[in-house]
C-alpha positions as CSV (number, residue, x, y, z in Angstrom):
1,M,-23.6,89.7,-25.7
2,F,-26.4,88.1,-27.6
3,T,-28.8,90.2,-29.7
4,S,-32.6,89.8,-29.5
5,S,-32.7,87.9,-32.9
6,D,-30.1,85.4,-31.6
7,S,-32.0,84.7,-28.5
8,T,-35.2,84.2,-30.5
9,V,-33.6,81.6,-32.7
10,M,-32.2,79.8,-29.6
11,A,-35.5,79.7,-27.9
12,E,-37.2,78.3,-31.0
13,A,-34.5,75.6,-31.3
14,A,-35.0,74.7,-27.7
15,L,-38.7,74.3,-28.2
16,V,-38.2,72.1,-31.2
17,S,-35.7,69.8,-29.4
18,T,-38.2,69.2,-26.6
19,V,-41.0,67.9,-28.8
20,A,-42.0,64.5,-27.4
21,V,-43.0,61.5,-29.5
22,P,-45.6,59.3,-27.8
23,S,-44.5,55.7,-27.6
24,G,-46.5,53.0,-29.3
25,R,-48.0,55.4,-31.8
26,P,-48.0,54.4,-35.5
27,T,-47.1,58.0,-36.5
28,S,-44.0,58.1,-38.7
29,T,-43.4,62.0,-38.5
30,V,-44.0,64.6,-35.8
31,T,-43.7,68.2,-37.1
32,S,-43.5,71.4,-34.9
33,Q,-46.0,74.1,-35.4
34,L,-43.5,76.9,-34.8
35,G,-43.5,78.1,-38.4
36,P,-41.5,77.3,-41.5
37,S,-38.2,78.6,-40.1
38,A,-38.2,76.1,-37.2
39,A,-39.9,73.1,-38.8
40,A,-38.4,69.8,-37.7
41,S,-39.4,66.2,-38.0
42,V,-38.6,63.0,-36.0
43,K,-38.6,59.6,-37.6
44,V,-40.3,56.8,-35.7
45,N,-39.8,53.1,-36.6
46,T,-43.1,51.3,-36.9
47,S,-43.4,47.6,-36.2
48,T,-44.4,45.5,-39.3
49,P,-47.4,43.2,-38.9
50,R,-46.5,39.6,-38.1
51,D,-46.6,37.2,-41.0
52,P,-49.1,34.3,-40.8
53,P,-47.6,30.9,-40.1
54,P,-46.7,28.9,-43.2
55,S,-49.0,26.1,-44.2
56,R,-47.9,22.5,-43.9
57,V,-47.0,22.2,-47.6
58,E,-45.3,25.6,-47.6
59,A,-43.2,24.6,-44.6
60,I,-42.1,21.4,-46.4
61,K,-41.2,23.3,-49.5
62,E,-39.3,25.9,-47.6
63,G,-37.3,23.2,-45.7
64,L,-36.5,21.3,-48.8
65,S,-35.4,24.5,-50.6
66,Q,-33.1,25.3,-47.6
67,A,-31.7,21.8,-47.9
68,G,-30.7,22.4,-51.5
69,F,-33.6,20.7,-53.4
70,S,-34.9,22.3,-56.5
71,S,-38.4,23.8,-56.6
72,E,-39.6,21.0,-59.0
73,V,-38.4,18.3,-56.6
74,S,-40.0,20.2,-53.6
75,D,-43.3,20.4,-55.4
76,C,-43.2,16.7,-56.2
77,I,-42.4,15.7,-52.6
78,A,-45.2,18.0,-51.3
79,R,-47.7,16.3,-53.6
80,S,-47.0,13.0,-52.0
81,L,-48.7,14.0,-48.8
82,R,-51.9,12.2,-48.0
83,S,-55.0,14.4,-48.5
84,S,-57.0,12.4,-45.9
85,S,-55.0,13.7,-43.0
86,S,-54.1,17.1,-44.5
87,A,-56.9,19.0,-42.7
88,I,-56.1,17.6,-39.2
89,Y,-52.3,17.9,-39.6
90,Q,-52.6,21.4,-41.0
91,S,-54.6,22.6,-38.0
92,R,-52.1,21.0,-35.6
93,W,-49.1,22.4,-37.5
94,R,-50.7,25.9,-37.3
95,I,-51.0,25.6,-33.5
96,F,-47.3,24.5,-33.4
97,C,-46.3,27.5,-35.5
98,D,-48.2,29.9,-33.2
99,W,-46.5,28.4,-30.2
100,C,-43.1,28.8,-31.8
101,D,-43.8,32.3,-32.9
102,G,-44.4,33.3,-29.2
103,R,-40.9,32.1,-28.5
104,Q,-39.4,33.6,-31.7
105,V,-38.3,30.3,-33.1
106,D,-38.5,29.1,-36.7
107,P,-40.9,26.1,-36.6
108,V,-39.1,24.4,-39.5
109,K,-35.8,24.5,-37.6
110,A,-37.3,23.5,-34.2
111,Y,-35.1,21.1,-32.3
112,I,-36.2,18.0,-30.5
113,Q,-36.1,19.6,-27.0
114,L,-38.4,22.4,-28.2
115,I,-40.9,19.9,-29.6
116,A,-40.9,18.1,-26.2
117,D,-41.7,21.4,-24.5
118,F,-44.6,21.9,-27.0
119,L,-46.0,18.4,-26.3
120,L,-45.7,19.0,-22.6
121,S,-47.6,22.3,-22.9
122,L,-50.4,20.5,-24.8
123,F,-50.8,18.0,-22.0
124,R,-50.5,20.4,-19.0
125,D,-51.7,23.8,-20.2
126,R,-54.4,22.7,-22.7
127,S,-55.4,19.4,-20.8
128,L,-55.3,17.3,-23.9
129,A,-55.5,13.5,-23.7
130,P,-52.3,11.5,-24.2
131,G,-53.7,10.0,-27.4
132,T,-54.3,13.5,-28.8
133,V,-50.8,14.6,-27.8
134,A,-49.5,11.6,-29.7
135,G,-51.5,12.7,-32.7
136,Y,-49.8,16.1,-32.6
137,R,-46.4,14.3,-32.6
138,S,-47.5,12.3,-35.6
139,A,-48.5,15.5,-37.4
140,L,-45.1,17.0,-36.7
141,A,-43.3,13.8,-37.6
142,S,-45.0,13.7,-41.0
143,I,-43.4,17.1,-41.8
144,F,-39.9,16.6,-40.3
145,S,-39.5,13.2,-41.7
146,V,-39.8,14.7,-45.2
147,L,-37.1,17.2,-44.2
148,D,-34.7,14.3,-43.3
149,R,-35.4,14.6,-39.6
150,P,-36.9,11.2,-38.6
151,E,-36.0,11.7,-35.0
152,V,-39.3,13.4,-34.3
153,G,-41.2,10.3,-35.0
154,S,-38.7,7.8,-33.6
155,S,-37.3,9.6,-30.6
156,P,-37.2,7.4,-27.6
157,S,-37.4,10.5,-25.4
158,L,-40.7,11.6,-26.9
159,S,-42.1,8.1,-26.7
160,A,-41.2,7.8,-23.0
161,M,-42.7,11.2,-22.3
162,I,-46.0,10.3,-23.9
163,R,-46.0,7.0,-21.9
164,G,-45.5,9.2,-18.8
165,F,-48.6,11.2,-19.8
166,R,-50.6,8.0,-20.0
167,L,-49.4,7.0,-16.5
168,D,-50.4,10.5,-15.2
169,Q,-53.8,10.3,-16.9
170,P,-54.8,6.6,-17.2
171,R,-57.7,5.6,-19.3
172,V,-60.8,4.8,-17.2
173,R,-63.1,2.1,-18.5
174,Q,-66.7,2.3,-17.6
175,L,-67.6,-1.2,-16.7
176,A,-71.1,-0.4,-15.3
177,P,-73.7,1.1,-17.6
178,Q,-74.2,4.8,-17.4
179,W,-78.0,4.5,-17.0
180,D,-79.8,3.2,-13.9
181,L,-81.2,-0.2,-14.6
182,S,-83.4,-0.3,-11.5
183,F,-85.0,3.0,-12.4
184,V,-85.8,1.7,-16.0
185,L,-87.2,-1.6,-14.7
186,D,-89.4,0.3,-12.2
187,S,-90.7,2.5,-15.0
188,L,-91.8,-0.6,-16.9
189,T,-94.2,-1.5,-14.1
190,K,-96.1,1.8,-14.4
191,A,-98.1,3.5,-17.1
192,P,-98.1,3.4,-20.1
193,F,-96.6,-0.2,-19.8
194,E,-98.9,-1.4,-17.0
195,P,-101.5,-2.7,-16.5
196,L,-101.2,-4.9,-19.5
197,G,-105.0,-5.1,-19.9
198,S,-105.2,-1.4,-20.7
199,A,-101.8,-0.9,-22.3
200,S,-101.6,-0.4,-26.1
201,L,-99.9,-2.9,-28.3
202,K,-97.2,-0.4,-29.0
203,F,-96.0,-0.2,-25.4
204,I,-96.5,-3.9,-24.8
205,T,-94.2,-4.6,-27.8
206,L,-91.6,-2.1,-26.6
207,K,-91.6,-3.6,-23.1
208,T,-91.3,-7.2,-24.4
209,V,-88.5,-6.4,-26.9
210,F,-86.6,-4.5,-24.2
211,L,-86.8,-7.3,-21.6
212,V,-85.8,-9.9,-24.2
213,A,-82.8,-7.8,-25.3
214,L,-81.8,-7.3,-21.7
215,A,-82.1,-10.9,-20.6
216,P,-79.1,-13.2,-21.0
217,G,-79.1,-16.0,-23.5
218,R,-80.5,-18.6,-21.1
219,R,-83.5,-16.5,-20.2
220,G,-84.0,-15.7,-23.8
221,S,-84.4,-19.4,-24.5
222,E,-87.0,-19.6,-21.8
223,V,-89.0,-16.9,-23.5
224,H,-88.8,-18.8,-26.8
225,A,-90.2,-21.9,-24.9
226,L,-93.4,-20.1,-23.9
227,S,-96.4,-21.6,-25.6
228,Y,-99.8,-20.2,-26.2
229,F,-101.5,-23.6,-26.6
230,P,-104.5,-24.1,-24.2
231,S,-102.7,-26.7,-22.2
232,Y,-99.9,-24.2,-21.4
233,L,-102.2,-21.4,-20.4
234,R,-102.7,-20.7,-16.7
235,W,-105.8,-18.7,-16.0
236,S,-106.7,-16.7,-12.9
237,R,-109.7,-17.5,-10.7
238,N,-112.1,-15.1,-12.4
239,F,-110.6,-15.8,-15.8
240,S,-109.6,-12.1,-16.2
241,A,-106.0,-12.8,-16.9
242,Y,-103.7,-15.7,-17.8
243,S,-100.0,-16.5,-17.9
244,L,-98.0,-18.6,-20.3
245,C,-96.1,-21.7,-19.3
246,T,-93.0,-23.1,-21.0
247,D,-93.2,-26.0,-23.4
248,T,-91.3,-28.9,-21.7
249,G,-90.6,-30.4,-25.1
250,F,-88.9,-27.2,-26.5
251,F,-85.2,-27.4,-27.1
252,S,-83.3,-24.2,-27.7
253,Q,-80.4,-23.9,-30.1
254,E,-77.9,-23.9,-27.3
255,S,-79.4,-27.1,-25.9
256,V,-79.4,-28.9,-29.3
257,S,-75.8,-27.8,-29.9
258,W,-74.8,-29.2,-26.5
259,I,-76.6,-32.5,-27.1
260,F,-75.0,-33.2,-30.5
261,S,-71.6,-31.9,-29.5
């Protein structure tokens, strides 16, 4: 037969045991409010913040230290890295570290198959060009080669995979100009380029220079052969306009070279 005091203690203990700890909270201790005689605390393990990925130089030093090199030797080898490519390679190395962190893999100890998966994700998921993916491989190879792992830069499998990327996404050469030549030539027949009698010297010069630059070499020689002497001027009926004729005795540089060749 339990007394009233015993039942009170059991009830308080039951209440303490049913205190719930919300999941995902950063609280480390939950204390009951039942008084000093029934105080209880529950320990909760909080997750530590994720360390930032190591820099390119730090990764090389860490790998060399794990390989048995002294800190002085590691510093000397790290100083040999070219500073011209450090900024680009550092950004690409950080992207690789973030990718490895999502898979809980040490980037310094990444094996060749994992690097192949990383390059594939750059091409498919991030839609990077094959040349850019090859640049990421060069950035990783510059680090792993110092760590006595030259297979990243010389692996036939990675080279074949990048060639496959180029086949899947071939380079397209734009043979035709991006601008509409017919539209440009039609614009030259309108104001402020035409009529020539009322056009300013500025727009006449721009039009002439553009047409000469656009013309092939043979047509350019014909422009050079135009003469302003009176015998080569062709006037209109009312003498309001005239056109230039080519000098028949003019020889272009190409013609002189052909004659004396």
